[in-house]
N, C-alpha and C positions, 0 to 999 in steps of 0.2 A: 503494500500500500504506500503511495506517495505522499507526503506531509502536505496538509492542507491548513488555511486558515477556519477559523470557526469561528461562527456570531448566531447569538439567539436572541434575535428580536422580542419584543412584546407588544406592537400594535402593525397591522399591513402596511402604515407608511414608511415603518421602518423596516421592513422586509424588503418590499419593491427598492428601497434606495439600497440595500447591500444587494442585492441581485441584478442590479442596472451596471453588467459587465458584459464583455462580448461572448457570442455564442459559446458553451462549453467552459467558460472560465469559473459560474458557479452552479450548482445544483442547490434543491432543497431537500431537506430532511424533515420527514413526517412521522410516520411510524417505521420506517428503517427495514422492513420484512424484506427488501428487495435491495436498497441504495447499498447495505453496510457489505453484501456478497458481491456486488458490483464495484465497491471502491477496493475492498481484499483483492481481487481479481484482476484491477488494473483495466478494466472495461472503459471505467470513466475515471477520467483525472482533474477534477477541479481543483481551481487556486482556493477557492472559498466555499465550504457548505453553509449552508443557513438551517437553522434547526426553527420552524416554526411553530413548535410545539407549545410556547408558551401565550402564544395569541390567542386568548380567549374568544375572541369576536369568531371565529374559525371553529369553535365545536357547536356540535348537537343539531336536534330537529327543531325549528320554530314554524310556529302558523303564521302568516302573513295575507294582507289582503291578496285573494286570488290564488292560494295554495301555500305549498312550504317550501321555506327555506333552510337547507340543508350544508351544514359549514363543511369545509375540505377534511376538518381534521374529525368529524364523526366516524367512530371505528365501524368496521363490517359487522362486529357482533350486535350494537347498537341498532344499524341499518336493518339487522333481522328480526329485532323484538321489539321496534318503538311502536308503540300504538297509535303515534300519527299516520302512520307508514302501511295501516291497516288496511286502507282503502286500494294500495298499490300494491297489491301481492305478488308481481312481479318482481318488486323490488326487494322484500326479505327472501324470495326463493331464488334471487340469485347470490344472493350472500350466504344464504342455508348451503350453498353448492359448495362453498369453500371448506373443506374438510379438515384443514391445518389448525388446531386451535389458537397457535399463535400468529398465523395469520389473521384469523377473527378479531382476534383482544387485539392486535396493534395495526394492522393495516387498517387504512383510512379511504374514505371516498377521493379524495385527490388524489392518494397514490396509487389508486385502482386505475381512473381515469389516465393517468401519466405516465403507467406501468411502460416499461421498455422491453420488447419483443425478448420473447422466451426460446425463439431460433436461438439452435446450438452454434450455428455459424459465429454470430452476433455476440455469443459469450463467450466465445472462443477469441476473440480481438477482431474479428474480418469485417467488422462495422455493420451500421443497419441495412445498407443494401448486400452486405456479405459476397463481396469478390475477392478475387483474387488474381491478381495481373489482368484485370480488366473483365474476366469471365465470373459469371454468375453461378455460384457455388451449389444454390439450391439447382440452378437449371441443367446444371452440369453433373452435379452429386446425387447424395439424398436428399428427399425434399418428403420424406412420409409425412411431417405436420405443419407443411408450408400452406401457401396459399391455393386456393381452388377458383376463386374469385376475386377481379381487380387484379390479377397477376401478370396482365402484359406491359408493364414499366417494370423498370429496376426492382423494385422493393417486390421480392415476394413472401416475407416475412408475413404473421398474421398479427391481427390488433390483439394484444393480451388483456384487454380490461372484462373483468367477470361483468360489471354494472351496467359498462355502457349499453348492450343492446334492449336491456329493459328500461333503462332511464331515456333513450331516443324513441324508443317505442312509445313511450308516453308523453312527447313530447317536452324532456326537460330542454331546461337551458343553463347555460354555466355562466358564472360571474366571475369576471376576470378584473382584476385591478393592474394598473402599470402602463407603462414605465413610471409615471407620476403618480403619486395618491390620490390626485383627484381625476385620475382617467379611470372610469369605471364602464366595463361593457357586459352586456348581458347577450350571449350568444348561443342562436339554437346549438344544442349538444353536436348533431351531425356533420355542423361545419366546424368543429373544433380539429376535427383529427385530420391528418393527411397521409397522402402516400407518397413518400417521399421522393422525388429524381435524383437529388443529390445529397449526401452525408450530411452536410448544413442545414437542410429543412427541418431534419427529426420528424417525430412523428404525430406533431400537434401545433397549433398555431402561435403557440406562446413564445414569445420573443425576449431578450434579455429586460430586467425589469418588470417583469409580467408576473403572477400569479395568480394561480384558481384558489378563489376563498369559498364559492358556494356553487350550490345546484339547485336551480329554482325548478320545483315540480309543480305545475298547475293544477288546480283541483278538476276533476271531473266537470262535464257541462251536463250531463246525464248518464246512462247507464253505462259504464265502462267496465269490461272484463280485461285481467291483464295476467300474462304469467311468463315464465322463464322456464325453458328446458335444458338442460346439459346433457351432452353425452359424454361421460368419463371413462378413461383406464379404469378398468378394475384395482389395478396396482399401478403403484408409483408413481406419475406424475400428477400432479393436485390441481391441473387445468386441462378444461374440456376439450376434445379433439373438435367439437362443434355446439355452438350453443343457439339459442332463438328466443328473443324476446318478443312479446305480441302483444297489442293493445284494440281492443275490439268495443268500439262504438255501438250498441245496441239499440233497435227501434222494433221493441218486441219482441217475435222470436227471431229476427232476422239482423244482419250486420250492415249497419248504416257508413260506417267508415270503420278502414283497419290501417293498422301501421305492424308491418314486419320487419324484425331486423335480426339478423345472424352476427353470431361471435365468430371470433376464432378460424372461419374461411377467407378471411381478405385482410390486408395491410390496416385497414379501417373497417369499424363495425358497419354492416354492409345493410344497406336499406333496400329492401325488396319491394318494389311497387307493383311489380307482377302479381308477387304473392298477394298482398293486400288486395289487387283489382279480383282475384279469384274467389276472395270470400265477401265482397261487397254483395249485398241482396239475397244473399244466403243463408241458409240457418245452418248451427254449428254441428255437423254429425262425421260423421268417418270419410265421406266421400268428398265435402268443401275443404276439410282438414287435407286428406290427400292432394286435392287439386291444388292446395296452396304451398306444399311441401312439392310437387313437381314443378308448380312455376318458378319458387325460389331457386332453384339450382338448374333450371332448364338453361342458362346461357355461361355456367360451370367450363371452366378450362383448366381441369387438374393437370399437373407436373407429371412426370415419371413413376414417382412413388406414392402417390397421394387420392388416385382415383377413389379409395375406398371413401373418400371424407364424402362425397357426393351425396351418396347413400345416407350416410351419418345426418349432414346438412339436411336432407329430406327429411329424415326422420325428427329430428329436434325442432323443424317446424312444424310438422302434423302432430308430433306431441304436446308443444307449446300452447296449440290452437284447441285441441283437445282438454288440457289443461285448463287454460282459461274457464271454457264453458262446464268445468266439473264433469268432462266426462273421459277423462284418463283413467283408469281401473288402476288401482293400487298407490295412487298418486293424491296425495291430496292439495 
């Protein structure tokens, strides 16, 4: 591990001031469940680590006009059990899918959204684009866990966020402060993530001096059903092979509007308009859920070793839709 400067601000304003350095020069410490290992391995080498855990304004779930404001330091365990989130089961289910007790306790909402890829090439020092001498390692080598959608560009990794599919399906927005303390933006969460074309772009829109402070979750306008479904390995890795978050606005027995978002299948959480269209105007049953799953992966372009993920992603969407309607046997 390389040496670095350590700072511990008490306010958002202090934090963005400390973060206002060139790209890669600073990094944020929240729960530390992933950052510590990245620092130890030398995959990230910041000049300054900014510990935001003393900023009280970043903690907790609060009811505000029009919805909920969730602090970036809210733990995954709190998201799993918080009573104010009872109307949004997709969020609790996404958190509940994390089986590592230490990650549930220490992992945070903001950390999850900014989680760097679990790609083994990235973790072994080949960068976000996983290139060696200009060649794409996932394209030329092993690609078991890599993208099956949105992989036509240089980025072949999959978004590592567990919560983003559910939150995007629920029309969440992310609150970003900086690079000056009086600069505040509320951005639809689906626009927060990027598929980088260069190493410097990173995985999200954050720039030096910017900090994710909260996620705003709008209250449902009418009858809303939501769910998350993860397809996990039975042993070993604790992140999904594929997942889906769905939100269904109902008009009686039929879907009036839908949002379907897949996780762990593309460099960004993948909002499938085709899957949503397959549900609108229909009641939820095996046939409509299957149609949504089929539509979600119709444009998949698997790499050499990950065609199996197409069926897994299809199943994740189908089961998330059925789970939202309470039709998935054996799963509450």
